[in-house]
C-alpha positions in Angstrom: -0.1 0.1 0.0 1.3 3.5 -1.0 2.1 5.7 2.0 2.3 9.6 1.9 3.6 12.3 4.3 1.1 13.4 7.2 -0.9 16.4 6.4 -3.4 17.8 8.7 -6.4 20.4 8.1 -6.2 23.8 10.0 -7.2 23.1 13.6 -7.1 19.5 13.2 -7.4 17.4 16.9 -5.7 14.0 15.3 -2.9 13.3 13.7 -3.3 12.0 10.2 -2.1 8.7 10.0 0.8 7.2 7.6 -1.0 5.0 5.9 -3.1 6.5 3.1 -6.0 6.0 2.7 -7.8 5.2 6.1 -11.4 5.3 4.8 -14.1 4.6 2.2 -16.3 7.1 0.9 -19.6 6.4 -1.3 -21.9 8.5 -3.3 -24.1 9.1 -6.6 -21.4 10.5 -8.4 -18.7 8.0 -7.2 -18.1 4.3 -8.6 -20.5 2.1 -6.8 -17.7 0.1 -5.0 -16.4 3.6 -3.2 -13.8 5.8 -3.3 -10.7 5.2 -0.7 -10.0 8.6 0.9 -8.2 10.5 3.7 -10.3 11.4 6.7 -8.6 13.6 9.7 -11.1 15.2 12.6 -11.3 18.6 13.1 -12.9 21.0 16.2 -15.9 22.0 13.0 -16.4 18.0 11.5 -14.5 16.1 9.1 -11.7 17.2 6.9 -12.5 15.0 3.3 -9.4 14.1 0.8 -10.6 12.3 -2.3 -7.3 11.1 -3.7 -8.8 9.8 -6.9 -10.0 12.7 -9.5 -13.9 13.1 -9.4 -15.5 15.0 -12.2 -11.5 16.0 -13.5 -10.6 17.2 -10.2 -9.7 16.2 -6.3 -12.2 16.7 -3.9 -11.2 18.5 -0.6 -14.3 19.2 1.8 -15.1 19.7 5.2 -18.2 18.3 6.7 -19.6 20.1 9.6 -20.7 18.4 12.8 -24.1 20.0 12.4 -25.2 18.3 8.6 -24.0 14.9 9.6 -25.7 11.4 11.1 -23.9 8.4 12.2 -24.9 5.0 12.7 -22.6 1.6 12.9 -22.2 -0.5 9.9 -19.9 -2.9 7.9 -19.5 -6.7 8.0 -18.0 -6.6 11.8 -20.5 -3.9 12.9 -16.7 -2.2 13.5 -17.6 0.7 11.3 -18.6 4.1 12.0 -21.1 5.3 8.9 -21.2 9.0 8.5 -23.9 10.2 6.2 -24.6 14.0 4.9 -26.3 15.9 2.4 -23.7 16.6 -0.7 -25.1 18.7 -3.9 -28.6 17.7 -3.7 -27.6 14.0 -2.8 -26.0 12.2 0.0 -22.6 11.2 0.6 -21.7 8.1 3.2 -18.4 7.7 5.0 -17.0 4.2 6.5 -14.4 5.1 9.2 -12.6 1.8 10.4 -9.6 2.9 12.1 -10.0 3.1 15.4 -7.7 5.6 16.7 -10.0 7.9 14.1 -13.0 6.5 15.5 -11.9 7.2 19.1 -10.9 11.1 17.6 -14.6 11.5 16.4 -16.0 10.1 19.7 -13.6 12.9 21.1 -14.8 15.7 19.1 -18.3 15.6 18.9 -20.9 18.0 19.6 -23.2 17.0 22.4 -26.2 16.7 20.1 -24.1 14.1 18.4 -23.2 12.0 21.8 -26.9 10.3 22.0 -26.7 9.3 18.6 -23.5 7.6 19.3 -24.7 6.3 22.4 -27.2 4.9 20.4 -25.0 3.3 17.8 -23.0 1.7 20.3 -25.7 0.2 22.1 -26.6 -1.4 18.8 -23.0 -2.6 17.8 -23.5 -4.7 21.4 -26.5 -6.4 20.5 -25.5 -7.2 17.3 -21.9 -8.5 18.3 -24.1 -10.6 21.2 -26.2 -12.1 18.5 -23.3 -13.0 16.4 -21.4 -14.7 19.1 -24.8 -16.4 20.2 -25.0 -17.6 16.3 -21.6 -18.5 16.7 -21.4 -20.5 19.5 -24.4 -22.5 18.1 -22.7 -23.4 14.8 -19.8 -24.3 16.6 -21.5 -26.2 18.9 -23.2 -28.1 16.4 -21.4 -31.1 15.2 -19.3 -30.7 11.9 -21.2 -33.8 10.1 -24.1 -32.0 10.7 -23.1 -28.9 9.3 -21.9 -30.1 6.3 -24.6 -32.4 5.9 -27.3 -29.5 6.4 -25.4 -26.9 3.7 -24.4 -29.6 1.2 -27.4 -32.1 1.4 -30.1 -29.1 1.7 -30.8 -26.1 -0.3 -33.3 -25.2 2.5 -31.1 -22.5 4.7 -30.0 -21.1 1.2 -33.6 -20.2 -0.1 -34.5 -18.7 3.6 -31.4 -16.7 3.4 -32.4 -15.5 -0.5 -36.4 -15.1 0.8 -34.7 -12.4 3.1 -32.8 -10.3 0.7 -34.5 -7.0 -0.7 -34.5 -6.0 -4.1 -32.2 -3.3 -3.3 -29.3 -5.4 -2.1 -29.6 -7.4 -5.2 -29.4 -4.7 -7.5 -26.2 -3.2 -5.9 -24.5 -6.7 -6.3 -25.6 -7.0 -9.8 -24.9 -3.4 -10.8 -21.4 -3.5 -9.1 -20.4 -6.8 -11.3 -22.1 -5.8 -14.3 -19.9 -2.4 -13.8 -16.7 -4.1 -13.6 -17.5 -6.6 -16.4 -18.6 -3.9 -18.9 -15.5 -1.5 -18.1 -13.2 -4.3 -20.2 -16.0 -4.9 -23.2 -16.9 -3.1 -26.0 -20.7 -1.9 -25.6 -22.4 -1.5 -28.7 -24.6 1.7 -27.3 -27.2 2.4 -30.6 -28.1 0.7 -33.9 -30.1 -1.9 -35.8 -29.2 -4.6 -33.0 -29.6 -2.4 -29.7 -32.8 -1.2 -31.3 -34.1 -5.3 -32.0 -32.4 -6.5 -28.1 -34.8 -3.5 -26.8 -37.8 -4.5 -28.8 -37.2 -8.3 -27.4 -36.5 -7.1 -24.3 -39.9 -5.2 -23.6 -42.2 -7.6 -25.3 -40.9 -10.4 -22.8 -41.0 -8.2 -19.5 -44.3 -7.0 -20.6 -46.1 -10.2 -19.8 -44.1 -10.1 -16.3 -47.0 -9.6 -13.3 -46.0 -7.3 -10.7 -42.5 -7.3 -12.1 -39.7 -5.8 -9.3 -36.7 -5.5 -11.3 -36.3 -2.5 -13.9 -34.3 -4.8 -16.7 -30.8 -3.5 -17.9 -29.9 -5.4 -21.0 -26.3 -4.7 -22.7 -25.0 -5.8 -26.2 -21.5 -6.2 -26.3 -19.2 -7.2 -29.2 -17.6 -10.5 -29.0 -17.9 -13.7 -31.3 -18.9 -15.9 -28.0 -22.7 -17.2 -28.5 -23.8 -16.5 -25.1 -25.7 -13.9 -22.9 -25.8 -14.1 -19.1 -27.6 -12.3 -16.6 -26.9 -11.1 -13.0 -29.0 -10.5 -10.2 -31.0 -7.1 -9.8 -31.9 -7.6 -13.5 -28.4 -7.1 -15.8 -28.2 -9.2 -18.5 -25.6 -9.0 -21.3 -26.3 -10.3 -24.8 -23.1 -10.9 -27.0 -23.1 -10.3 -30.9 -21.8 -13.8 -31.3 -25.2 -14.9 -30.2 -27.5 -12.5 -32.6 -25.0 -13.6 -35.6 -25.8 -17.3 -34.7 -29.3 -16.8 -34.4 -31.3 -17.2 -37.3 -34.4 -15.4 -35.8 -35.7 -12.9 -33.7 -37.2 -15.8 -31.9 -34.4 -17.6 -31.0 -32.8 -14.7 -29.1 -36.0 -14.1 -27.6 -35.8 -17.2 -26.3 -32.3 -16.8 -25.2 -33.7 -13.7 -23.3 -36.7 -15.4 -21.7 -34.2 -17.9 -20.2 -31.9 -15.3 -18.7 -34.6 -13.2 -17.5 -36.4 -16.1 -15.4 -32.9 -16.7 -14.1 -33.0 -13.4 -12.6 -37.1 -13.8 -11.7 -36.6 -17.4 -10.0 -33.0 -15.1 -7.9 -30.6 -18.0 -9.2 -28.2 -16.0 -9.3 -28.6 -15.0 -5.3 -28.8 -18.2 -4.7 -25.4 -19.4 -6.4 -23.8 -16.5 -4.5 -24.8 -17.2 -1.0 -24.2 -21.0 -1.8 -20.8 -20.2 -2.6 -20.1 -17.9 0.2 -21.2 -20.1 3.0 -22.3 -20.2 6.2 -21.1 -16.2 6.9 -23.2 -14.9 4.3 -26.5 -16.8 5.7 -25.3 -14.9 9.3 -25.1 -11.3 7.7 -28.2 -11.7 5.6 -30.1 -13.3 9.1 -28.6 -10.3 11.5 -29.8 -7.4 8.5 -26.4 -6.4 7.7 -26.8 -4.8 3.8 -23.0 -3.6 3.6 -21.5 -6.6 4.7 -23.9 -9.1 2.1 -23.0 -6.4 -0.9 -19.1 -6.5 0.1 -18.9 -10.2 0.4 -20.2 -10.3 -3.0 -18.0 -7.6 -4.4 -15.3 -9.5 -2.7 -16.3 -12.0 -5.7 -16.2 -9.1 -8.3 -15.8 -10.7 -12.0 -16.6 -14.0 -10.6 -20.3 -13.6 -10.1 -20.4 -14.0 -14.2 -18.8 -17.3 -14.2 -20.5 -19.2 -11.2 -22.3 -22.1 -13.3 -26.2 -22.3 -12.3 -27.4 -26.0 -11.2 -29.1 -28.3 -13.5 -32.6 -27.6 -11.5 -32.0 -23.9 -11.9 -31.6 -24.0 -15.6 -34.5 -26.3 -16.6 -36.8 -24.0 -14.2 -35.0 -20.8 -16.5 -35.5 -23.1 -19.5 -39.4 -23.8 -18.5 -40.1 -20.2 -17.6 -38.5 -18.9 -20.9 -40.5 -20.7 -22.9 -44.2 -19.4 -20.9 -42.7 -16.0 -20.9 -42.1 -16.2 -24.6 -45.4 -17.7 -25.3 -47.4 -15.0 -23.5 -45.4 -12.4 -25.7 -47.5 -13.7 -28.9 -43.7 -15.0 -29.9 -42.9 -18.4 -31.3 -41.6 -20.9 -28.9 -40.2 -23.0 -31.5 -37.2 -20.3 -31.7 -36.2 -21.2 -28.5 -36.4 -25.0 -29.5 -34.8 -24.6 -32.5 -31.8 -22.7 -31.2 -30.9 -25.7 -28.5 -31.3 -28.0 -31.5 -28.6 -26.8 -33.7 -26.6 -26.2 -30.6 -27.0 -29.7 -29.4 -24.1 -31.3 -31.8 -21.7 -29.3 -30.0 -22.7 -31.2 -26.7 -21.7 -34.4 -28.0 -18.8 -34.8 -26.0 -20.3 -34.1 -22.9 -21.6 -36.5 -20.2 -24.5 -35.1 -19.1 -23.8 -36.4 -15.5 -20.8 -34.8 -15.2 -22.1 -31.1 -16.5 -24.1 -28.5 -14.4 -26.0 -27.6 -17.9 -28.5 -30.2 -19.2 -27.2 -30.9 -22.9 -28.8 -29.0 -25.5 -30.5 -31.8 -26.8 -32.0 -33.0 -23.8 -33.5 -29.6 -22.9 -34.7 -29.2 -26.7 -36.7 -32.2 -26.1 -37.9 -31.1 -22.9 -39.1 -27.9 -24.5 -40.9 -29.6 -26.9 -43.0 -31.4 -24.7 -43.7 -28.2 -22.8 -44.5 -26.3 -25.8 -47.0 -28.8 -27.2 -48.8 -28.4 -23.8 -49.7 -24.9 -24.3 -52.4 -23.4 -26.1 -51.9 -22.4 -29.8 -51.8 -19.0 -30.9 -50.9 -17.1 -33.9 -47.1 -15.2 -33.1 -47.2 -11.6 -33.8 -44.1 -10.4 -36.0 -41.3 -7.9 -34.6 -41.0 -4.4 -36.3 -37.8 -5.2 -37.9 -36.1 -7.3 -40.3 -33.9 -9.8 -39.0 -31.6 -9.8 -41.6 -31.2 -6.4 -42.0 -30.2 -6.3 -37.8 -27.9 -9.3 -38.9 -26.3 -7.0 -41.7 -25.5 -4.7 -39.7 -23.3 -6.0 -36.9 
């Protein structure tokens, strides 16, 4: 970690640490993962320096005590979370350095003392509850814990059901930004317009939809698409080139949208992070869960869905396509064309069911749906592919 020479704001009551930075700042104008910063306590508030340029310039600001609110936060509830208004929005600062927090408590005005005392009381209660849960977990036989975790998804499903959509969106947004930052995004043109029209046809048929789906087209020869928690979906141009009709693309998108609606991504995250994530969720620690998921970073994209999850997304996607008055035959044809590439796989060793088996299952499901006349799209598919 880099170090810098000591610097103090006028009237500072605490020396700056030699380690730079010593806090983390969040805001609507800052990256989703936050910006490391240096904080010093002054007689009037906190002196904040963001070393990374924001809007083309370094940010140097003093936050007065009178305009801030405080609470406990962080995975271990050992951080002081300070929030204040900033240019019509708000900014949040996470202080973890014990000496910095102690200096803050000494310098805080009388009106902030009750807030700090309530915060300390909440920390004690949360830590007591966590120690109790930890004692129960440690006291239980190891074999029982392993059997429960690996042999049953009940605990995972219970934990996922307690995660608000807002937490889920923060997790997906962070992973999406990290992935897209290294890609060539197609922002306009016939392909983007076609994907947007297909997506709207599908999402209009989702009752009580809690998500605002964001579908991004990325230039790549990969024949694929993937979904992240919170409604973030990526479609590669290789898939658009491979598809022989918009109905095939609609089938793939229907499949990915159902992964989000069924919260399959969250299930894989909780399963991967293990019992620590479950405890974090049950104690209501949003920052802790989002922080744990952000540690996975780009690995979120490579988490494989289970065989049952793939089947659920297949069947749900087919039904969604049918409700949108799009021919389900396109989804079936797409899997049939992919199946030759799967012949070297052994289905029992694959988390994804083989495409041939998926196509047969979809045929059976399609035969049970009411017959209807599909409604055409407004674009010409050959023209969309020619534009790519």
